[in-house]
C-alpha positions in Angstrom: -0.3 0.2 0.1 3.0 2.2 1.1 4.6 1.7 -2.2 1.5 2.3 -4.4 0.8 5.7 -2.4 4.6 6.5 -3.2 3.5 6.6 -6.6 1.3 9.7 -6.2 3.8 11.7 -3.9 5.8 14.1 -5.3 9.6 13.7 -4.5 10.4 17.5 -5.9 12.0 18.6 -2.7 9.0 20.1 -1.2 8.7 17.7 1.6 10.8 15.2 3.4 8.3 12.5 3.5 9.7 10.3 1.0 13.3 10.4 2.1 12.1 8.3 5.2 11.6 5.4 3.1 15.2 3.9 3.9 14.2 3.8 7.5 12.2 0.7 6.6 15.7 -1.2 6.0 16.7 -1.3 9.8 13.1 -2.3 10.6 13.3 -5.3 8.1 16.7 -6.2 9.6 15.1 -6.6 13.1 12.2 -8.5 12.1 14.2 -11.1 9.8 16.6 -11.4 12.8 13.7 -12.2 15.0 12.8 -15.1 12.4 15.9 -16.6 12.4 17.8 -19.1 9.9 17.9 -18.2 6.4 15.2 -15.4 7.1 18.2 -13.5 8.1 19.3 -12.5 4.7 15.8 -11.3 4.0 17.2 -7.8 3.6 18.9 -9.3 0.6 15.7 -9.9 -0.9 14.1 -6.7 -0.2 17.0 -4.8 -2.0 17.9 -6.9 -4.9 14.5 -8.1 -6.1 11.7 -6.5 -4.3 13.0 -2.7 -4.7 13.6 -3.4 -8.9 9.7 -4.4 -8.5 9.0 -1.1 -6.3 10.6 0.6 -8.8 8.7 0.0 -11.5 5.3 0.2 -9.7 6.4 4.0 -8.2 7.7 5.0 -12.0 10.1 7.4 -12.9 11.2 11.0 -12.9 13.8 12.5 -15.1 12.8 16.0 -13.6 15.9 18.1 -12.9 16.0 21.3 -10.7 16.5 24.9 -11.8 19.3 26.3 -10.5 17.4 28.8 -8.7 15.4 25.7 -6.8 18.7 24.0 -6.4 20.1 27.0 -4.5 16.9 27.2 -2.3 16.8 23.6 -1.1 20.6 23.7 -0.7 19.7 26.2 1.9 16.9 24.5 3.3 17.9 23.1 6.5 15.6 20.2 7.2 17.2 18.6 4.4 20.4 18.5 6.1 18.8 17.4 9.5 17.4 14.0 7.2 21.4 13.2 6.1 22.5 13.9 9.9 19.5 11.5 10.8 21.4 8.5 8.8 24.4 8.6 11.3 22.3 7.3 14.4 20.3 5.4 12.2 23.0 3.4 10.7 25.5 3.1 13.9 22.5 2.4 15.9 21.8 -0.8 13.5 25.0 -1.9 14.0 25.0 -1.4 17.5 21.8 -3.5 17.9 23.4 -6.2 15.4 26.5 -6.8 17.9 24.0 -6.4 21.0 21.9 -9.4 19.3 24.7 -11.2 17.8 26.3 -11.3 21.8 23.1 -12.2 23.5 21.6 -14.8 21.3 23.0 -18.2 20.1 23.0 -18.0 16.3 24.2 -20.5 13.9 26.5 -19.2 11.6 24.3 -18.9 8.7 22.3 -16.6 11.4 25.6 -14.9 12.4 26.4 -14.1 8.6 22.7 -13.2 7.6 22.6 -10.2 10.5 26.2 -9.0 9.9 25.6 -8.8 5.9 22.4 -7.3 6.2 23.4 -4.7 8.5 26.5 -4.2 5.9 23.6 -3.6 3.2 22.4 -0.5 5.3 25.3 0.9 6.4 26.6 0.7 2.7 23.8 1.9 0.7 22.6 4.5 3.1 25.5 5.0 5.3 28.7 5.5 2.5 25.9 7.0 0.3 25.3 9.7 2.6 29.1 10.0 3.3 29.9 10.5 0.1 27.4 13.6 -0.2 28.6 15.2 3.0 32.4 14.7 1.6 31.2 17.7 -0.7 30.0 19.8 1.8 31.8 22.5 3.8 30.4 23.1 7.2 32.3 21.2 10.3 29.3 19.1 11.3 28.4 17.5 7.7 32.2 16.7 7.4 32.4 15.1 10.9 29.2 13.0 10.1 30.7 12.1 6.5 33.8 10.8 8.0 32.0 8.9 10.7 29.8 7.1 8.4 32.7 6.2 6.5 35.1 4.9 9.5 32.3 3.1 10.7 32.8 0.6 7.6 36.4 1.0 7.5 36.4 2.9 4.4 37.8 6.2 5.7 40.1 6.3 3.0 37.4 7.2 0.5 37.1 10.6 1.9 40.7 11.4 0.7 40.7 9.6 -2.8 37.3 10.5 -3.9 37.6 14.0 -3.3 41.4 14.5 -4.6 41.6 11.7 -6.6 38.3 10.5 -8.2 36.9 13.6 -9.1 40.3 14.8 -10.9 40.5 11.2 -12.9 37.3 10.1 -13.4 37.2 8.4 -16.6 40.7 8.0 -17.1 43.0 5.0 -16.6 44.5 6.7 -13.8 41.4 6.5 -11.9 40.8 3.3 -9.9 37.2 3.8 -9.3 36.1 3.9 -13.0 35.3 0.5 -14.6 36.8 -0.3 -18.4 34.5 -1.2 -21.3 34.5 -4.9 -20.8 35.7 -5.6 -17.4 33.9 -7.9 -15.1 32.4 -6.6 -11.7 34.8 -9.5 -10.0 38.0 -8.4 -11.8 37.1 -4.7 -11.2 36.3 -4.9 -7.3 40.0 -6.3 -6.3 41.6 -3.3 -8.5 39.3 -0.9 -7.0 39.5 -1.7 -3.6 43.3 -2.1 -3.6 43.9 0.7 -5.8 41.7 3.5 -4.1 43.5 2.6 -0.7 46.9 3.0 -2.0 46.1 5.9 -4.0 44.7 7.8 -0.9 48.0 7.1 1.1 49.9 8.6 -2.1 47.6 11.7 -2.3 47.7 12.1 1.6 51.6 11.8 1.3 51.7 14.5 -1.3 49.7 16.7 0.4 51.8 16.6 3.5 54.8 17.1 1.4 53.1 20.4 -0.5 52.0 21.9 2.8 55.3 21.0 4.9 53.1 19.3 7.7 54.3 17.0 10.1 53.5 13.1 9.8 50.7 12.9 12.3 48.4 15.0 10.6 48.4 12.4 7.8 44.5 11.7 7.7 44.7 8.2 6.5 46.1 7.5 10.4 43.5 8.7 11.7 40.7 6.9 9.9 42.4 4.0 10.6 42.5 4.7 14.1 39.0 5.7 14.3 37.9 2.6 12.8 39.9 0.3 15.4 38.6 2.7 18.2 35.0 1.6 16.8 35.9 -2.2 16.7 37.3 -2.1 20.1 34.3 0.0 21.4 31.7 -2.4 20.2 33.7 -5.4 21.6 34.0 -3.9 25.2 30.4 -2.8 25.1 28.5 -6.0 23.6 31.1 -8.8 23.3 33.9 -10.5 21.3 31.3 -11.6 18.5 30.9 -7.6 18.1 34.2 -8.0 16.3 32.8 -10.4 13.4 29.8 -8.4 13.1 31.8 -5.1 12.6 34.2 -6.6 10.2 31.6 -8.8 7.7 29.5 -5.4 7.8 32.1 -3.2 6.7 33.2 -5.7 3.6 29.8 -5.9 2.3 29.0 -2.2 2.8 32.3 -1.4 0.9 31.5 -4.1 -1.6 27.8 -2.6 -2.3 29.3 0.8 -2.7 31.7 -0.3 -5.2 28.9 -1.8 -7.2 27.5 1.3 -7.5 30.7 2.7 -8.9 31.3 0.3 -11.2 28.0 0.8 -12.5 27.9 4.3 -12.4 30.8 5.1 -14.8 31.3 1.9 -16.5 32.8 2.2 -19.9 32.9 6.1 -19.7 36.1 7.5 -21.1 37.3 11.1 -21.4 39.5 12.0 -24.2 42.6 13.1 -23.5 44.5 15.7 -26.2 48.2 16.8 -26.0 48.2 15.5 -22.3 45.2 17.5 -21.5 41.8 15.6 -20.5 38.5 16.8 -21.4 36.4 18.4 -18.4 34.1 16.2 -16.6 30.5 16.5 -17.6 27.3 14.5 -17.4 28.3 12.4 -20.2 30.9 10.9 -18.0 28.3 9.3 -15.7 25.5 6.8 -16.0 21.6 8.0 -14.6 18.8 6.6 -13.2 15.4 7.7 -12.9 14.1 5.2 -10.6 11.9 7.0 -8.2 11.9 4.7 -5.2 15.5 3.9 -5.4 16.4 7.9 -5.6 13.8 8.2 -2.4 16.0 5.6 -0.7 19.5 7.3 -2.0 18.4 10.8 -1.5 18.7 11.0 -5.3 22.4 9.9 -5.6 21.9 8.8 -8.9 20.6 11.5 -10.5 
């Protein structure tokens, strides 16, 4: 009923209601965990089977805001609060998953089901919003964005995406751009290793250029933050929390990188006399599915 109703709800930015849809994911994680067995994987069915069906029901929208509308929406604080909400929503789900795993006798199937389902949420929503906040200027938004990244061991994304990907998108030097004919399975190890090494390289270059001390290398701090979260979860809930944290991190990163794979697959920028063409809309694939865009705050638009 809700999905059918959303077909008639405008997501033009006049109200926030459509962008609360993502909260059904943690509710689904909680419900499926209570069922036990293979039902702990129900979120995978919800994300990869039901949501594509819902996309068809809710429909498409190729409407783009004018520059004036875009500025008004950018200045509207209620949309900022919506992204802030993702921090307690994702971290709260992670903490609940650790508590559930440490206070119940789960089979390895159930343990994997709960952990991977949490990773679906922290990856689809957490890293997506982290990506959006990486482009913001306020201190609070930067802190929230960085936390969403380090809670899935993906802090280096904050360095590589802004200073590397944006500069090299569509070029052979960009590890996040999937080559034409490349499979997802060959892309994954290349992008995961490539982005991580690129982030270290970019940070060393930044420190050298600005003559900064080594302790200001952000990569150290992101690694320490992820370790602190893992240790904190273990202390708070028990040893089983470590596995939940690591599995959800791996799933979250794999899910987000699958978006990168599709978003720039096979798209190249021409290079003439050593100078690459400017980045434009032609260097990213688009998606006008309204339901998915409601969940992902229109990342695909």
